[in-house]
N, C-alpha and C positions, 0 to 999 in steps of 0.2 A: 678698541674692544666691540665698538657695533660693526663695524665692517666686519671683522672677523667673528663674529657669531651669525651673520645675515648671509655672507658665504656659506657659515657651516649648514644653517637651514636650505639656502640655497640648492646645494648637492646634496640632501638628502634621498637617499635611494628607497626608490619606494616598496621594496620589499622590507624595509627595515622593520621593525616590531613596533607596533603603535604607544604600545604602553610607555616602554625603552627611550622610545623619540619623546615620546611628551616630558618625561620625568627630566630628562635631558633639557631639553628646549626650557622647562620651569626654570628650571637650577640656572641658565643660564641667565635668563629675563630678572630674578630675583638676584644673581651678583652682581649684573648689570646696572640696576636700580638701587644696589644695597638695600636690600628687604632680607626678611625672616620669613614670608609667609606669601603666599599666592594659590591659584587655585587654576585648574582648564573645567570647561564645562563643553560638551561635544551636541550638537543640536544632534534633535535622536527625529528624523523625519516620519517614522511613521508614527509616534505618541504625538509628535508637535510639540516636544520640551529640550530641556536641557539635563543632560546625565552628567553630573562630577563624576572626572575621571581620575584626575591627578590634585590633589592636596597636599600643601607642605606649610607648615608651621610651628612656630619655638612652642607651642603647647603640646603637649602629649595626649591628647584629644585625638584618635584618630574618626575620621570622618567616612562614611559609607552610603551608597544608595542613594543619595541626596538631585531631587531633582527639581528644577524651576520651570513653572509656566512661561509663557512668553509673557512678557506685561507686568509679572509681579515678581517684587526682589531686584537687588540691583542688577544683577547678570539677565534678571530674565526684561527687564526696561532696555539695556543696551542691547540684546538680542534683537530684541521688538521694532525697536527704532533703528538697531545696527549705526547708532554712534557710541564715539567713545564718551567715557566720561571720568572727570577727577572730581572725587571726594575728599573736599579737605579739613572738613568736621562731619561727621552724619549725624552728630547730636544739631549741629544748628541747619544745615543744608535745607531749603524748602522742599528741596525734589521728592526728600525722602524724609519727611516731618513723620506721617504715618507709616512708616514701615516699621517692621518686626526687627530689632537690629540683632542681627546674631551673634549669640556667646562666643563663638568661638574668633570673632576680631579680638585681636589684642590693642590693636591701637583704629583710631576711628578717623585716618585718612589712608585711601586706598585708591589705585588705579583701575577701572574696567574696559574692556576696550575690543568690541566685535571682531570673529574671524571670521572672512568673508572672501568667497574664489569664486570665480567665474560667475559673479552676484546672486551667488547661493549662500547662505549662512551656513558655516560650520559651527561654530560654538564663538564661546568666550571666553580671555585670559583677565584673571583679576591678579592686581599685585597690592599686597596689604604688608603691614608692622617694616615700615619703615627704620631701619636700626636706629638711626638717629634720635626718630622720634619725634621729628619735625614734619610737618603735613609737605607730600607728594607735591613737584611744580609743574608748570605745562611743559618746560622741558622734559621732566620724567613722562608725560604723556605721550610728546610729542615722538620721541625714543620708542616708548613700548608700541606705538599704532604704525610706527615704522617697517618695526620687526612682525609685528603682526600679519600683514601682506604677506610676511616669506613664510611664515609659518602655517597662515589656512594654504597658501596653494601648497605647500608638502604635504600636509594632511587631507589634505582635497586628492593630491596623485596618490597617496599609499591609500584611501577610501574607494579609489577607482580599478586601485590594481586587484586592493582584496577582492573587489566585486565579479572583475574578468577573470580572477583566477578562481572564482567559484562558480562561475558560469561555467567555464572551462572542463572544471571538477566534474559537473552536472551534464553535460554535453557526452563529455569523454565516457561517464558511468552509462550515462542511457545510451549511446551508441554499444555500447559492450554488450548491453541487455540484448537490445535491439538484434545485434547481432548474433548474439548468443541463442536468440528464441529463433532466429532464422534458419541457421545451422541444427535445431532441433526439429524445426517444421520441415527442412529438407530431412531429415535422417528420417524420420514420422512416415514420411510421406514417401519413403523408401522402403520401407516394412510394411505398407498400406498394399503399394504397388505387391512386391514380393510375393503377401499372403495370398493378396486377391488372385496373384497368377496362377499360386500351388495351388488354391484352391478349385479354381477352376478346370487345370487343368486335370485335379483328379476326379471330379465333376460331370468330365462327357467317358470316360472309360466306365467310370461307376456306373452310370445309367445304363448303358451297354450291358453289363453284367448283372445288375439288377431286373431287369427286361428279360435276361436269358432265365435267370431263375424265376421268375414269374409264370415264365412260359412252361419252361420242364415240370412244375409245377403244377398247371396246370392241364399236363399232359399223364399224371400218375394219379389212376383212377382209385387206388386203395391206399391206406398205410402200411410204412413199411423204412425200412430202413435209411432207404436212399433218398425218401420223402421226410424222413427225420433230420439226413445231412441239409436238404436244403431250406428247410426252415430253419436250423440254424445259422447256417448261413446269409438268409436274407437277415437274420436277425443282426448280425456282427457287419452289415452292408448298412442297414438302417442306423447304425448307431454311429459308422464312418460318415455316413450322411448328415447326420444333425452335427458332427465334428465339425463339419465343412463348414455349412451352415453357420456357426458359431466364429470357428474361421473368416468367414467371408464380413460377419458383423463386426471381427476384430478390424480386418480392413478398412471397415468403413471408419472406425474412428480414430484410424491412426493417418488418415488421407485427408487432403485439403478438404474445408470447408466453404460456403461462400457466407462471408458476412452481414448476415443477414438476421433484425431480428424479430425474437419469437414471444409469446404470450406465453407463458408458464402455464396459466390455468388451462388455455384455449389446447396447450400441448397434453396436458392431463386427460381435459375430456375427449382428446384425437386418441390417446394410447387408449384409454378403456374403451373407446368403437373398435378399435381393431383388434382388443383381447375380447369381444361383447362375445364370442363364441365360446371360449372358455369359461366366461363367467354366465351363459347361460346353461348349459350343459352339466355345470354343478351346483344348479341354484340359487345363484350368492348373490348378497343384497350387496349395493353398493351405497357408502353413505359419504354423501362429500359438503368441505365446508374451507372453501375457497376464498380467500380474501381478496378481493378485486381491485386493491391499490397495490397489486405486486408491479415493482420495473419491470420491461423486457430485457430480453437477456438476449446474447450472441447464440446460434444454432451452432452447439459444441457437441452435440448427440441427445440431448435431454431425453427425445422421447425414447430410445432406444433405452434408455436408466428406467424408465418408467414402464415400458413394456416389459424387462425383466422382472422388475419385482411384482406387478401384476401379475401373470403366469406363473411364477414361484407361489405366489398366495394362493392364487386356485389349485394347484399342485397341493400343496399344504393343507387347503381346507378339505380338499377330494367332493365325491359326489354327493354325499351328506349333506352339505350347505353351511351355507356360512354367511359371516359377512366381513367386506374389507371397506375399510375405513380413511380416507385422503382428506389431507387437512393441508393448510398452506397462511403463512405469516412470515410477518414480518417483527423481527426481536434482535435487539442491539446490534445493527445494520448489518443485520444476517438474515435472508431468507430462511423458513424453514418450511419443508417439505413433508411429512410424516405419511407413511402406510403402516395402518394396522391391519390386522387379520384373524381371525380365530380357528387358525388351524394348527395343526398341531405341536407348533413352534420349533423351537431349534434347541438341542440339548449344548448344556452349559461345557460341556467339554469339547466340544469341534464349535463355540461361538467363535475363534479366535481365527479359525483356518477357512472361515468363510468367504472370506476375498480372495484367499490365493486360485491363481493360476489351475483351474482342470480338479481342485476338489469338489466334489460332488454327494450327496449321501439320497443321491434317487439311484432305483436300480440299474445293470447294467443295460447300456444302448437306451436308457430314458434321458439322459443328459450328458454333457459335453464338460460342463465345471468353467465353463468362462464365463456364463453370463455375469456374476458378481464382479468379478473381475474385471469385466469391460465395465461397470456399472463405476465405478468405483475409480479408474482411468479417465473417464469423462467429467467425472464429479472434481477432479482433482484440477483441471484444466478451468475451473472456475477457480483457482486456487480456494474450492472447498473441501469437505468431509461427506462419508458418509459412513453410518454406525449403525448395528442393532440395539437397540436400547432398550434395558432389562426392564420389565412391568410385572406387574402381581398379577395381570391377569391373562391368561389362554392365549396363544399366537405370537407371533412375531412383528415384532416393530420398530419399522426404519425408518431412520432420518436423516435426511438431506439436508445440511447448510452450505448456504452460500454467501459469500461476501456479495453487498450492494455492490461495492467498488470495482469489484472483478468481472460483475455480469458483461459488459460489454465489450470484453476483450475476444478478438478472433479465436485466441486459443490460451488464452488466460497468461497468466506470469512463471507458471509453475508447469513447462512441459516435461518435468520427469513422471 
């Protein structure tokens, strides 16, 4: 019977379900040693203790979640010393005189053998409740110790197989994500090049037409129907020029960027400097509350986001003057960037549309409607979000949330 069981264990298939294997192994060991009880503990390398995996007993009691620390309890001592133990009577055994006696033991005699493979502790197997009621013998211990070597090797093979399988799955998933992101990046780069090419092609003839319109207006000395036509044409050309500028911004967003770190607060300062003309002519006061402990972020186009929002705030405030408040902070592993202005605000009925491409509330020729759509796409590259916060005070309150974990990705995980 011993040889037959050893062969079963030696030929164990690594892919076999661990729990089923332990059940079968414990059952065979109990049958071989003519017992009604037993258990298998496996060593948890992370927690450095033993966890009960399988337990059989003549008792109807069900045990789960039991853990043994190394050096404590019979199994803990066996695991710590890596030496098998035969207990003929735990009541008088001097090794365990001060040890707590577990109530689920039906007999006072049991065997406890360490499971060791490749010089590593795998666990402990215990056999108890001998059917005859007599104590276990040295021969019983030798039999269990012989079998334990093969059990340990089989468990170790299974654990290695599981780790290898999990690692392969993780690597495969990572490769799929990387390939997907690379495909998306190539796609976006192509879109960027296409849009940039179209915009530049339109710019050249547009400059010529605009120049001739201005020359023609300069040669007209008095008002008339021709001058009115030319002024309307100039207004339409200016609108086209604005749309082309937005398309070039759009192309910049979808073109590859260098993976360089930027300081978010400094980027805000730079954006305010670049829009200082709009701020000055509209008599706007800027209030800044910037957290100096923000982590660095990859340059995915945040400056363009800030410039768009600041310009919109200036337009909303107008020449009458007002305030733009900019704040940064960290909350729940997310960076919060807030822009509050005292402008005319955004009507509730159109708030859901403001991030749609080509949607604008500005007068004809004053805006392309791409600004906030571009802002949203840039923020999404950080797996973040941008939204309009509902506030009681006057004006618009834009909030940008960027997860700290996504700041260092060149293009973020969500390239859609």
